[in-house]
Backbone as a ProteinNet text record, in pm:
[ID]
protein_1_A
[PRIMARY]
MDEITRHYRDALRLLFILARAGDTPTAASPVAGAVKVVASEKKVQKMDFWVRNPDHFAYALLEAHSENENHGYLEVAQSIVDSGEPEIRRDAMMRYLYGAYERLDTALAPLVSYGLVQMKRDPESRQRMYFLLPKGLEVADRMTEELKEAKWYSDRTTLLGDFCRGKSGDQLARWQYRHPSYAGAKHGETIDSIAHEVRARIADLETSSA
[TERTIARY]
84.5	0	88.6	61	142.2	102.2	188.9	171.5	43.4	10.8	-108.7	-234.1	-238.5	-353.5	-367.8	-256.1	-260.9	-313	-265.8	-311.8	-461.7	-509.3	-653.2	-731.7	-684.7	-755.1	-754.4	-641.6	-634.2	-732.3	-741.9	-835.1	-979.1	-1007.6	-1141.8	-1182.6	-1091	-1119.5	-1145.8	-1065.3	-1083.6	-1215.4	-1249.1	-1375.3	-1493.4	-1492.2	-1605.5	-1605.9	-1489.9	-1487.6	-1559.5	-1531.5	-1597.1	-1745.6	-1777.3	-1915.7	-2008.7	-1962.1	-2050.5	-2028.1	-1908.9	-1880.4	-1860.8	-1874	-1860.8	-1985.6	-1970.8	-2081.8	-2140.4	-2261.2	-2320.7	-2255.8	-2205.9	-2140.7	-2238	-2185.2	-2267.4	-2290.8	-2380.6	-2410.2	-2289.2	-2197.6	-2077.5	-1961.7	-1988.8	-1884.1	-1804.2	-1671.1	-1589.2	-1592.2	-1656.2	-1665.7	-1812.9	-1851.4	-1990.7	-2032.8	-2148.4	-2202.7	-2153.3	-2056.9	-2008	-2121.2	-2120.2	-2228.8	-2186.9	-2057.4	-2006.4	-1873.3	-1838.3	-1710	-1659.8	-1530.1	-1462	-1367.5	-1388.1	-1330.6	-1186.5	-1121.6	-980	-911.3	-785.1	-707.9	-697.2	-686.8	-672.6	-792	-912.4	-1030.2	-1027.6	-987	-975	-877	-761.4	-659.9	-713	-786.5	-838.1	-943.2	-1030.1	-1128.1	-1060.4	-960.9	-887	-823.8	-768.4	-707.9	-810.5	-929.6	-1031.5	-1083.5	-1088.7	-1127.1	-1019.6	-895.3	-784	-754	-804.7	-777.8	-909.3	-987.6	-1118.3	-1114	-1004.2	-995.6	-991	-920.6	-916.1	-1051.1	-1121.4	-1255.7	-1350.1	-1338.9	-1421.7	-1392.7	-1266.3	-1231.8	-1299.5	-1299.5	-1365.9	-1515.8	-1575.8	-1716.9	-1742.1	-1650.9	-1665	-1650.6	-1559.6	-1545.8	-1674.6	-1733.5	-1860.1	-1971.4	-1969.4	-2068.5	-2058.8	-1935.2	-1917	-1975.6	-1990.6	-2047.5	-2198.6	-2245.8	-2389.9	-2422.6	-2496	-2525	-2641.8	-2702	-2823.3	-2799.6	-2673.5	-2646	-2629.8	-2617.5	-2597.7	-2456.7	-2361.9	-2224.1	-2157.7	-2200.6	-2142.1	-2167.9	-2288.7	-2323.1	-2246.5	-2229.3	-2154.5	-2008.3	-1948.8	-1809.1	-1792.3	-1889	-1881.6	-1889.4	-1975.5	-1986.5	-1857.8	-1788.4	-1661.4	-1556.7	-1541	-1436.7	-1477.6	-1606.7	-1652	-1634.2	-1636.6	-1623.5	-1479.7	-1385.2	-1244.4	-1184.4	-1258.5	-1208.8	-1073.8	-1049.5	-920.7	-800.6	-818.2	-709.6	-721.3	-842.4	-861.8	-846.2	-898.6	-904.4	-791.1	-712.7	-609.6	-510.4	-486.5	-387.5	-309.8	-203.2	-132.5	-86.8	-86.1	-39	73.9	158.4	269.8	227.2	294.4	273.1	372.9	320.2	405.6	383.1	420.2	420.5	283.6	179.6	45.3	-48.7	3.5	-78.9	-62	-152.4	-145.9	-153.1	-67.2	-61.6	-4.8	-64.3	-8.3	-48.8	42.9	13.2	-104.4	-191.9	-312.3	-295.4	-184.6	-168.5	-188.5	-129.4	-137.7	-280.2	-348.8	-487.7	-579.6	-548.2	-632.6	-619	-499.7	-470.5	-570.5	-599.8	-694.3	-836.5	-874.4	-1008.1	-1024.2	-918.4	-920.7	-917.3	-830.9	-813.7	-939.2	-1020.2	-1143.6	-1265.5	-1241.7	-1350.6	-1444.6	-1393.1	-1475.5	-1463.8	-1347.4	-1315.1	-1237.4	-1250.6	-1170.1	-1118.5	-994.5	-935.3	-914.9	-953.7	-931.7	-872.6	-798.9	-750.2	-842.6	-875.3	-952.9	-870.7	-925.9	-845.9	-797.7	-864.7	-823.9	-733.4	-778.1	-700.1	-591	-603.2	-513	-524.7	-625.7	-647.9	-697	-658.5	-708.1	-851.5	-937	-1076.5	-1102.2	-1170.6	-1190.5	-1338.1	-1366.5	-1503.7	-1533.7	-1648.1	-1695.3	-1788.1	-1760.6	-1841.7	-1953.5	-2056.5	-2168.5	-2124.8	-2028.3	-1980.4	-1917.8	-1851.5	-1792.4	-1897.6	-2006.9	-2116.3	-2179.9	-2194.1	-2251.2	-2165.4	-2033.6	-1942.3	-1948.4	-1949.2	-1956	-2084.8	-2196.1	-2324	-2324	-2270.4	-2268.3	-2176.4	-2061.5	-1969.8	-2030.8	-2105.2	-2170.1	-2265.8	-2336.1	-2431.2	-2362.6	-2246.4	-2187.5	-2071	-2002.2	-1881.7	-1895.5	-1873.3	-1883.1	-1784.9	-1662	-1560.4	-1601.7	-1657.7	-1702.3	-1817.2	-1902.6	-2015	-1963.8	-1854.6	-1799.3	-1752.5	-1681.4	-1634.7	-1752	-1855.4	-1972.4	-2038.4	-2057.2	-2120.4	-2034.5	-1904.7	-1818.8	-1807	-1792.7	-1778.6	-1911.3	-2022.8	-2151.5	-2158.7	-2120.5	-2115.3	-2016.3	-1902.1	-1799.7	-1851.5	-1923	-1977.8	-2075.7	-2159.1	-2252.9	-2178.4	-2069.9	-1993.7	-1916.8	-1865	-1777.1	-1850.2	-1976.1	-2048.4	-2051.8	-2018.5	-2016.5	-1887.5	-1794.7	-1666	-1557.3	-1469.6	-1358.2	-1244.7	-1146.6	-1027.9	-958	-951.6	-888.7	-965.5	-1096.9	-1177.6	-1158.9	-1152.3	-1128.4	-990.5	-892.9	-758.5	-760.9	-837.1	-844.2	-907.2	-1004.1	-1060.4	-953.8	-872.9	-772.3	-660.5	-628.4	-523.5	-567	-693.1	-738	-669.1	-630.4	-566.5	-415.4	-354.5	-209.4	-122.7	-163.2	-77.6	-71.1	-176.5	-177.5	-98.9	-131.8	-66.1	82.4	119.1	256.9	345.9	288.7	371.6	466.6	589.2	689.3	683.9	734.4	740.4	809.7	741.7	799.5	769.3	700.3	664.7	524.3	502.8	369.6	282.7	160.4	66.2	12.4	25.9	-4.9	-153.6	-182.1	-318	-356.7	-484.5	-535.3	-655.6	-661.6	-777.6	-800.3	-692.5	-706.6	-765.8	-718.5	-768.3	-914.9	-952.5	-1092	-1183.5	-1142	-1223.6	-1237.7	-1129.1	-1134.8	-1227.2	-1224.2	-1310.4	-1457.5	-1486.9	-1624.7	-1671.5	-1583.8	-1619.5	-1648.5	-1569.4	-1592.3	-1726.2	-1758.4	-1886.2	-2004.3	-1988.5	-2095.1	-2113.7	-2002.1	-2009.4	-2076.3	-2039.7	-2094.2	-2241.6	-2288.2	-2429.7	-2516.5	-2452.1	-2527.6	-2608.1
-119.1	0	124.8	216.7	337.2	432.8	530.6	618.5	701.9	750.1	832.4	750.7	627.3	540.4	512	487.6	459	580.3	699.3	819.2	840.2	811.6	823.7	724.9	601.2	500	534.7	585.2	623.2	736.5	834	944.9	895.9	805.6	749.5	676.2	598.1	520.2	612.6	715.3	809.2	884.8	924	994.1	908.8	780.6	695.3	658.1	650	627.9	743.2	865	980.2	985.6	959.2	974.3	868.7	745.4	635.7	589.3	610.6	562.3	675.3	800.1	913.5	933.7	1010.6	1045	1181	1207.5	1338.8	1439.6	1550.5	1649.2	1706.5	1746.9	1811	1957.2	2018.5	2160.1	2248	2200.3	2277.2	2248.3	2187.2	2152.5	2276.4	2263.5	2378.7	2405.3	2317.5	2337.2	2356	2476.8	2507.9	2436.9	2371.8	2307.1	2166.5	2117.6	1980.8	1881.8	1773.4	1675.4	1545.8	1519	1399.8	1433.5	1356.2	1375	1242.4	1222.4	1117.7	1192.2	1173.1	1265.3	1237.3	1139	1118.2	1047.4	1077.4	1009	860.8	826.5	685.9	605.3	659.8	588.1	575	679.2	670.2	560.2	555.9	456	314.5	293	159.1	117.1	209.5	176.3	154.4	234	218.6	80.2	32.4	-100.9	-207.1	-196	-296.5	-290.6	-172.7	-165.3	-231.7	-208.4	-260.2	-406.9	-459.5	-599	-668	-709.4	-768.2	-891.6	-967.7	-1086.7	-1047.5	-941.9	-896.3	-838.9	-774.8	-725.9	-843.8	-945.8	-1064.8	-1130.6	-1129.8	-1186.5	-1107.5	-975.5	-893.3	-923.7	-944.4	-979.9	-1113.8	-1208.7	-1338.5	-1324.4	-1237.1	-1211.8	-1151.8	-1059	-999.8	-1103.9	-1193.6	-1301.3	-1392	-1416.6	-1503.5	-1441.7	-1308.8	-1240	-1221.8	-1210.1	-1190.8	-1242.6	-1351.4	-1415.3	-1351.1	-1250.3	-1192.9	-1086.2	-1047.6	-939.1	-986.1	-1116.7	-1168.2	-1152.9	-1132.5	-1108.7	-1232.5	-1352	-1472.9	-1478.1	-1448.2	-1450.5	-1343.7	-1228	-1121.4	-1160.9	-1216.4	-1260.9	-1367.4	-1458.5	-1564.2	-1505.9	-1407.1	-1346.6	-1276.1	-1219.6	-1151.8	-1250.9	-1362.4	-1457.5	-1536.8	-1564.8	-1639.6	-1559.8	-1427	-1341.4	-1328.1	-1378.6	-1364.6	-1230.4	-1149.3	-1016.3	-1017.9	-1114.7	-1110.9	-1115.3	-1172.1	-1174.4	-1058.5	-1034.1	-933.8	-791.3	-768.9	-633.7	-601.7	-698.4	-676.2	-568.6	-475	-369.2	-361	-435.6	-458.9	-329.4	-331.3	-217.5	-261.7	-165.8	-191.8	-171.7	-243.4	-223.9	-119.7	-18.6	79.6	72	172.8	162.4	128.7	183.9	167.1	97.4	1.3	-75.5	-30.4	-77.5	-44.5	107.1	156.1	301.1	334.9	436.8	495.2	642	727.9	871.8	902.6	991	1025.6	1151.9	1220.9	1352.6	1351.5	1252.9	1249.7	1222.9	1130	1099.7	1217.3	1287.8	1398.6	1522	1543.7	1668.2	1699.4	1606.4	1642	1663.1	1592	1608.8	1747.2	1795.7	1930.5	2035.7	2015.2	2116.9	2134.2	2027.7	2036.7	2070.8	2101.3	2145.1	2033.9	1910.9	1797	1764.6	1791.8	1752.6	1866.7	1876.4	1972	1902.7	1930.5	1874.6	1985.9	1958.5	2052.4	1976.2	2047.6	1987.8	2026.2	1927.9	1956.3	2049.1	2162.5	2258.9	2205.4	2105.4	2050.9	1929.4	1829.9	1706	1715.1	1810.3	1826.9	1712.1	1629.6	1523.7	1582.4	1520	1559.9	1510.6	1598.3	1565.5	1585.6	1490.6	1492.5	1515.8	1625.2	1666.2	1652	1590.7	1582.9	1700.6	1772	1887.2	1844.4	1926.3	1887.7	1845.4	1916.3	1879.8	1741	1704.6	1572	1462.8	1485	1387.8	1377.8	1490.3	1491.1	1409.5	1427.5	1352.5	1203.3	1167.4	1026.2	962.1	1031.6	978.4	961.2	1060.3	1052.4	939.4	924.5	817.8	680.3	668.5	541.5	500.4	597.2	569.3	538.5	598.5	594	496.8	462.5	381.5	251.7	139.4	9.5	0.1	46.5	39.6	121.7	238.2	322.9	258.3	182.2	114.2	15.9	-53.9	-147.2	-71.1	38.6	117.6	172.7	215.6	268.5	161.6	43	-65.7	-109.7	-121.4	-171.6	-71.1	55.7	154.2	177.8	152.7	157.1	47.5	-74.3	-185.7	-155.8	-102.3	-68.7	36.1	135	238.2	181.4	87.2	23.3	-50.1	-117.6	-194	-102.4	7.8	94.6	205.5	226.2	339.6	327.9	437.8	439.9	389.8	343.2	293.5	396.6	417.6	510.4	442.7	521.4	464.5	365.2	394.3	301.8	170.6	177.4	55.2	-28	36.6	-36.7	-100.6	-31.1	-87.7	-216	-217.6	-338.9	-454.5	-425.2	-530.3	-586.9	-501.8	-549.1	-625.4	-585.4	-655.1	-792.6	-827.3	-960	-1071	-1040.7	-1146.3	-1144.2	-1261	-1266.2	-1214.6	-1233.5	-1188.9	-1036.6	-970.1	-824.5	-779	-836.7	-796.7	-829.8	-938.5	-984.9	-930.4	-858.1	-800.2	-696.5	-698.2	-605.6	-473.6	-371.5	-238	-244.7	-191.4	-189.8	-312.2	-412.1	-532.6	-522.4	-593.6	-602.3	-694.1	-653.1	-735.2	-843.8	-968.2	-1082.9	-1097.3	-1161.9	-1203.9	-1320	-1323.4	-1432.9	-1498	-1486.5	-1535.5	-1684.8	-1762.8	-1908.3	-1940.8	-1874.5	-1900	-1861.4	-1748.4	-1703.7	-1803.6	-1852.2	-1951	-2078.8	-2120.6	-2241.4	-2222.1	-2105.6	-2078.9	-2079.2	-2021.3	-2021.3	-2163.9	-2245.6	-2384.9	-2459.4	-2433.8	-2497.8	-2455.6	-2325.9	-2276.8	-2339.1	-2355.2	-2417.1	-2563.3	-2635.2	-2774.9	-2790.8	-2702.7	-2713.2	-2680.2	-2599.4	-2560.4	-2651.6	-2742.5	-2831.6	-2934.5
0	0	0	-95.1	-100.7	12.4	35.8	151.4	141.2	22.7	5	36.4	-14.2	11.4	159.2	224.8	368.8	446.8	412.2	482.2	462.1	339.9	312.8	398.8	405.7	484.3	631.9	682.3	823.7	855.2	765.5	785.6	779.4	685.6	673.1	800.3	852.2	974.5	1093.2	1107.9	1218.5	1204	1081.9	1059.2	1105.2	1070.6	1106.6	1254.4	1316.4	1461.5	1531.6	1487.5	1548.7	1512	1385.5	1338.1	1394.9	1410.6	1450.9	1595	1648.3	1783.8	1883.7	1837.1	1927.6	2012.2	2117.4	2205.8	2165.8	2213	2192.1	2286.2	2235.7	2322.9	2425.6	2537.8	2640.2	2603.4	2676.6	2652	2677.4	2760.3	2792.7	2697.5	2584.3	2488.8	2448	2442.6	2401.9	2251.5	2175.3	2030.6	1993.9	1966.5	1934.6	1805.9	1810.7	1692	1667.3	1746.5	1728	1748.1	1669.9	1675.7	1744.5	1752	1819.3	1885.8	1989.5	2055.9	2110.8	2101.7	2178.5	2270.4	2400.9	2498.8	2538.4	2477.7	2508.3	2392.5	2373.3	2269.5	2300.4	2427.6	2464.7	2415.2	2429.8	2381.9	2230.3	2160.1	2014.7	1976.5	2044	2012.6	2034.7	2141.7	2172.1	2070	2031.8	1929.5	1794.1	1763.6	1639	1630.7	1741	1742.2	1706.8	1762	1735.2	1592.4	1530.4	1389.4	1303.8	1337.6	1259.1	1285.3	1395.1	1433	1470.2	1368.8	1396.8	1484.3	1480.2	1565.4	1712.8	1746.5	1885.6	1928.9	1836.7	1869.9	1891.8	1807.4	1825.3	1960.1	2001.5	2132.1	2244.3	2233.9	2334.9	2339	2221.6	2217.6	2286	2268.2	2334.8	2485.9	2528.3	2671.7	2727.5	2653.3	2697	2697.1	2599	2593.1	2715.5	2761.7	2878.2	3004.9	3005	3121	3108.7	2984.5	2962.3	2822.2	2815.6	2688.1	2614.4	2670.5	2613	2507.2	2486.7	2392.7	2248.1	2227.2	2092.2	2041.2	2132.2	2088.6	2029.4	2069.2	2012.9	1862.3	1822.1	1680	1603.1	1665.7	1598.9	1582	1687.9	1679.5	1571.8	1564.6	1463.5	1322.7	1303.4	1170.8	1130.6	1228.6	1199.8	1150.3	1220.8	1181.2	1057.8	1041.3	923.6	795.1	806.4	688.1	639.6	719.7	683.8	720.1	793.6	830	903.3	994.4	1064.6	970.9	852.2	755	655.5	605.7	500.6	554.3	675.6	731	827.8	864.3	966	922.1	1010.1	989.8	1120.6	1127.7	1253.7	1319.6	1451.9	1529.6	1621.4	1658.1	1748.2	1892.6	1980.7	2123.4	2174.3	2241.6	2306.1	2457.2	2529.6	2675.7	2732.7	2673.8	2729.5	2632.5	2558.2	2466	2322.3	2236.2	2093.6	2074.6	1986.2	1968.7	1832.1	1769.7	1648.7	1645.9	1614.9	1616.4	1524	1570.2	1495.1	1411.7	1426.8	1365.9	1214	1146	999.9	954.1	1022	987	1018.5	1125.7	1169.5	1079.3	1025.1	952.8	841.2	747.7	641.7	693.2	799.2	855.1	915.8	978.1	1035.6	925	826.8	722	636.9	623.1	545.5	632.1	757.4	843.5	886.9	895.1	934.4	1083.1	1138.6	1276.8	1342.2	1471.8	1547.9	1673.9	1708.5	1829.1	1931.4	2055.4	2165.1	2283	2366.5	2490.3	2604.7	2687.2	2806.8	2895.9	2939.2	3016.6	3150.6	3205.3	3334.8	3320	3245.7	3233.4	3128	3036.4	2922.1	2821	2836.2	2739.6	2606.8	2498.2	2367.6	2352.1	2303.8	2278.6	2129.2	2067.2	1922.9	1892.1	1822.5	1794.5	1645.8	1614.8	1477.8	1451.2	1343.6	1306.3	1210.4	1193.9	1106.5	966.5	910.1	776.2	776.9	886.7	897.2	896.3	968.8	970.1	831.8	765.8	630.2	534.8	542.9	456.1	487.5	616	654.3	602.9	615.6	568.3	416.8	347.2	200.7	153.2	216	177.8	204.5	313	344.9	233.6	177.5	70.3	-61.6	-85.1	-218.6	-233.5	-124	-134	-53.7	-119.4	-52.8	63.2	43	148.3	269.5	245	355.8	430.8	361.8	426.9	531.9	502.3	601.5	725	706	820.3	899.9	831	900	986.5	929.4	1004.6	1123.2	1099.2	1206.6	1321.5	1288.8	1395.9	1468.1	1400.9	1470.1	1574.9	1536.8	1631.8	1744.1	1706.3	1805.2	1903	1851.3	1938.1	2038.9	1994.7	2086.8	2197.8	2161.4	2260.4	2356	2304.5	2383.7	2458.2	2426.2	2485.4	2637.7	2703.1	2849	2909.7	2827.1	2876.2	2846.3	2942.2	2924.2	2847.9	2809.1	2746	2836.4	2965.2	3059.7	3067.5	3065	3069.1	2943.4	2828.1	2704	2704.8	2761.2	2771.8	2853.4	2961.1	3043.4	2966.6	2882.2	2797.9	2705.7	2646.5	2551.7	2619.8	2742.7	2816.7	2866.1	2848.5	2890.7	2811.5	2688.1	2609.1	2627	2653.7	2681.6	2568.1	2442.1	2332.1	2325.7	2369	2376.1	2498.7	2613.1	2737.3	2735.9	2668.5	2672	2563.5	2466.7	2360.5	2420.3	2373.1	2424.9	2349	2414.1	2354.4	2219	2116.2	1982.9	1899.6	1957.3	1884	1825.4	1715.4	1657	1742.4	1767.2	1843	1750.8	1792.9	1708.2	1678.9	1565.6	1535.1	1627.3	1664.3	1747.3	1678.6	1546.4	1471.7	1492.9	1487.8	1503.4	1640.6	1742.9	1877.6	1891.6	1832.3	1840.7	1771	1654.2	1583.1	1664.9	1729.4	1811.8	1931.2	1990.4	2105.9	2065.5	1949.8	1901.3	1874.3	1814.8	1787.9	1917.8	2021	2150.7	2210.8	2196.9	2250.1	2175.1	2045.3	1967	2005.8	2030.8	2070	2205.6	2298.9	2434.8	2440.4	2344.2	2346.5	2259.4	2186.4	2097.4	2176.4
[MASK]
++++++++++++++++++++++++++++++++++++++++++++++++++++++++++++++++++++++++++++++++++++++++++++++++++++++++++++++++++++++++++++++++++++++++++++++++++++++++++++++++++++++++++++++++++++++++++++++++++++++++++++++++++

């Protein structure tokens, strides 16, 4: 993949994370007119990892299923692995000091320059907050209708938003650290695929429920 294509894909992914998995801003929002917000970079990074690594997201869904079987997460996890997404969609990330991480600046730049997104720092915590502007939502909606690739990102980040809603970046990090390959990856190493393990776990669950 050439550099321009990669930058476009990174920007597309970030746009849909904000558009479909962001929260509604409060009345005290520092960005007037914003329609969505993700209130910390850490939460963006954790959601980004799950979009880029469908097998790890499927594992989180299985963990949630083990705690509450009423959400239908087993079926969703199965659909993810049956579709081949862990191989087709995988975009590996490196492990840094606090888990999977990749700088967002390059992906954010075109979204900011075209008036789709705005970044602000919380005056107290100094955390970066990412706001989707009305034009950004309009672009995301239009792309969903017109581009097959964008439709996948829209659907996946909608599901991701449902799973992550009400959870902080720290809480999402704890979900990701549940798997040994994520927790055990060393600084600077690529976090391994766990697709084979997820498929085996689903098969075991199907056998036990038969």
